[in-house]
MARMARGU-962605 format. One line per 10 residues: their letters; for each residue x negated, y, z of C-alpha. Coordinates in steps of 0.1 Angstrom, whole numbers, plus 5000, padded with zeros to 4 digits. Layout:
<atoms>
a	X:Y:Z  ... $
</atoms>
This chain:
<atoms>
xxxxxxxxxx	3016:3180:7432  3009:3222:7434  3000:3238:7461  3005:3275:7464  2988:3301:7489  3015:3328:7497  2999:3360:7514  3025:3381:7527  3026:3409:7558  3037:3395:7589 $
xxxxxxxxxx	3069:3417:7594  3079:3398:7560  3074:3365:7573  3095:3378:7608  3120:3390:7587  3122:3359:7566  3117:3334:7597  3150:3356:7614  3172:3354:7583  3164:3316:7585 $
xxxxxxxxxx	3171:3313:7617  3207:3330:7611  3215:3310:7586  3203:3276:7610  3232:3291:7637  3258:3294:7611  3254:3261:7595  3252:3243:7630  3286:3266:7640  3302:3255:7607 $
xxxxxxxxxx	3293:3217:7615  3306:3219:7647  3338:3234:7637  3340:3206:7608  3336:3178:7630  3359:3188:7657  3395:3183:7664  3415:3172:7638  3396:3177:7610  3372:3152:7624 $
xxxxxxxxxx	3397:3127:7620  3417:3141:7590  3393:3162:7572  3400:3196:7564  3435:3204:7549  3427:3227:7515  3460:3224:7501  3494:3243:7503  3520:3215:7505  3508:3187:7523 $
xxxxxxxxxx	3528:3152:7526  3513:3122:7553  3522:3087:7550  3524:3066:7580  3526:3029:7579  3540:3020:7613  3549:2983:7611  3518:2969:7625  3508:2996:7652  3506:2989:7690 $
xxxxxxxxxx	3513:3010:7717  3479:3022:7725  3469:3028:7688  3507:3045:7683  3498:3069:7713  3464:3077:7694  3478:3085:7662  3509:3106:7684  3479:3128:7699  3462:3128:7663 $
xxxxxxxxxx	3491:3143:7646  3499:3166:7676  3458:3184:7669  3467:3184:7630  3501:3199:7635  3484:3226:7663  3449:3235:7637  3459:3234:7602  3496:3226:7596  3505:3262:7603 $
xxxxxxxxxx	3486:3274:7575  3501:3260:7552  3533:3264:7528  3552:3230:7531  3547:3203:7551  3564:3162:7553  3560:3133:7569  3569:3102:7560  3570:3074:7584  3576:3038:7570 $
xxxxxxxxxx	3585:3013:7590  3611:2979:7588  3643:3004:7584  3637:3030:7563  3657:3066:7568  3660:3097:7553  3654:3127:7582  3653:3153:7555  3655:3153:7524  3627:3181:7515 $
xxxxxxxxxx	3598:3191:7526  3598:3219:7557  3585:3252:7550  3561:3264:7575  3566:3302:7586  3543:3320:7605  3563:3327:7635  3572:3289:7643  3558:3273:7676  3540:3238:7665 $
x	3543:3215:7697 $
</atoms>
């Protein structure tokens, strides 16, 4: 291990301290954003086309209500940024709700 001694003017050190503090604030904001709402549960939807597959065979009522809250949060926060979105529900009886994905329009209101 080497020990280096750096001599700098005090104002240069203050500028470095300010920049590091600003970077810390930005990192904290980004971390808060990444761990809030639907991103905490689902991650960040980074693709333009998303299909959500849901297995509801063994869900109890409380788990189902939590899941619906999570999906509502996901739709409000992230789906408006997508070009195509689809949800596939798997229960005992398979039923087709739509033959294709839904195109997302900016003026659509989701939930």
